[in-house]
C-alpha positions, -999 to +999 in steps of 0.1 A: +000+000+000+014+033-009+006+066-024+040+066-041+051+049-074+055+012-066+081-014-074+075-031-107+075-068-107+100-083-130+090-112-151+061-136-146+061-172-135+033-195-145+009-201-116+006-236-103-030-239-093-040-264-067-070-286-073-087-276-040-123-264-044-143-240-025-145-248+012-180-250+025-192-224+049-193-249+076-155-246+079-150-210+067-163-180+085-200-176+077-208-144+058-215-115+081-205-133+113-174-137+135-163-166+156-176-167+192-151-156+218-134-185+236-145-190+272-109-187+284-103-152+270-105-125+296-093-096+274-116-066+273-136-066+242-139-036+219-174-026+209-182-046+178-208-052+151-207-081+128-190-073+095-217-070+069-222-099+044-209-075+017-184-050+031-163-020+019-128-017+034-108+015+033-073+023+045-070+054+066-036+072+064-019+081+097+004+104+077+002+132+051+014+123+016-006+148-004-040+131-001-068+147+020-058+147+056-086+131+077-095+123+112-113+090+116-146+108+121-142+122+086-141+088+069-171+083+046-199+062+062-198+038+033-167+022+048-175-009+069-139-017+078-114+010+084-078-001+084-056+024+103-023+025+085+002+016+098+016-001+128+054+003+132+081-022+139+100-020+172+135-031+181+120-064+192+116-089+164+080-093+154+066-067+178+047-037+165+036-004+180+014+025+170+019+063+173-004+090+160+013+112+134+009+149+145+002+157+108-032+141+111-043+168+135-054+149+166-049+169+198-046+138+220-047+100+219-080+101+238-096+121+209-084+093+185-098+066+207-131+085+209-133+085+172-127+048+171-156+042+195-179+065+175-172+045+143-179+013+162-211+027+176-221+033+140-215-003+132-180-001+117-149-021+125-116-002+130-085-024+127-048-018+127-028-025+095+007-039+098+031-033+070+027-012+039+053-008+011+080+003+036+069-019+065+097-040+080+079-063+104+093-099+103+076-129+119+099-157+112+102-179+143+083-188+174+097-159+195+088-132+169+053-148+164+047-144+202+060-108+201+037-101+172+006-116+189+014-100+223+019-065+208-011-067+184-033-079+213-020-052+235-028-025+209-062-039+204-068-035+242-052-001+245-069+016+215-100-006+211-091-018+177-114-046+164-086-065+147-056-065+124-048-062+088-017-079+073-001-058+045+034-071+045+049-066+011+084-078+017+079-114+025+058-135+049+064-168+067+031-187+067+040-211+095+047-183+121+023-157+108-005-183+111+007-192+146+007-155+155-028-148+142-042-178+159-028-166+191-045-132+186-077-150+178-074-171+210-073-138+230-099-119+210-124-144+196-143-118+176-111-104+160-115-090+124-085-102+103-080-089+068-050-093+044-038-072+015-014-093-005+001-083-038-010-102-069+021-122-071+015-134-035-018-151-044-010-168-077-010-202-061-022-218-029+014-228-024+025-192-019+032-181+017+004-155+018-021-179+004-011-206+028-015-181+057-050-172+045-059-209+043-043-216+077-067-191+094-098-196+072-119-206+102-118-169+114-104-150+084-126-120+075-113-111+040-084-111+017-084-078-003-057-085-028-040-054-043-051-055-080-026-028-088+011-019-089+014-053-105+018-055-143+003-085-160-006-117-141-020-152-148-057-157-142-073-190-131-076-201-167-039-199-173-042-168-196-023-136-189-043-105-181-032-069-178-040-047-148-066-020-151-093-042-167-124-061-157-107-094-167-077-087-145-100-083-114-122-113-122-097-138-135-073-132-106-101-133-080-110-167-094-077-181-083-086-174-047-122-185-051-112-218-066-081-223-045-098-228-011-111-195+002-148-190+008-164-163-013-171-144+019-133-141+024-125-125-010-125-088-018-113-067-047-086-041-038-080-011-060-066+025-057-091+052-051-076+075-077-048+075-103-026+094-078-030+067-052-008+041-069+018+036-096-007+018-118-039-002-119-064+025-111-098+018-127-131+037-127-157+027-101-178+013-130-150-012-138-150-024-101-188-027-102-187-047-134-162-071-119-184-075-088-214-082-110-194-107-130-183-126-100-216-125-080-242-126-108-224-137-140-232-104-157-211-075-171-181-097-176-153-090-200-137-118-221-132-139-190-163-154-175-161-176-144-176-211-147-199-203-117-210-173-097-200-164-061-229-144-046-213-144-012-183-124-023-173-101+005-169-069-014-142-043-022-113-024-007-095+008-016-063+026-009-072+049+007-100+068+023-078+098+021-072+095-017-109+088-021-118+120-003-093+138-026-112+123-055-147+134-043-154+101-025-162+085-058-152+050-046-173+054-014-204+066-032-203+045-063-186+012-054-198+015-018-234+016-029-229-012-053-212-035-028-241-029-003-266-038-030-250-072-040-271-103-037 
């Protein structure tokens, strides 16, 4: 995630798609619900509301990079999940912390916490995103997994965050990230967990990001892959598709939908404006066409999936700030469309 020109991916390797089919909703998180809190957990719970069956996710920037500077209370009401960006690495491997950037304009931490509570009272989930383009958090062994879980759980308790978003763009170890996220879930049974992998990270169920998603699929909320800053990629039919098209969105989503994730765990992530990313921005109408193609089998491009996925979770954008700078076009057009899905 970045508002700056992104790295270009060099070359393209053929995707090796697993034969696993869609996992039934008996094992995946049921749409619009969260797992019940374990009886052993004594951690204070943040005010929560169930994530809607079809949800809109937006990243809120805790920094000023030229987009509209917002406080959380300014974020458009269309956003169901607000990912506060970003948690920072500490000197302890795997551990993260969070500090408000003075550029955002909060007079105190208490004011920020009050905005979180107000959004939650309005039925929204506010989560903490870990990573970003320049994030340097590494969870690569049991000790760092514990540090990650301890620090994320601590920040959830301190600020009232509903969960965590994984946006690590410099590598991920599925064994220990899965272990860490399961530990967070053990302490906060209603935790909202989202992920924002790059396209290359979800080309095969054998990739580390994909393996992590499958490893936590009993409580995973959504994978909002970044369909941008990517170049061309393989779709689930083995054909190569270029970013910035309906086919790119649908054919790549198909890999996740046919690779083991429940439709309720798949979302489409796009930039809110051309300035928000180095490439891959599409008009809201293109996002809506892709959503229709996947959920209803209509408005498809040349690629048409062999079946429909009416339970598809929804869409994500980087960022609420860039959306505000663009007249909130994503919130108003894609947001309304997501909330009207079957």
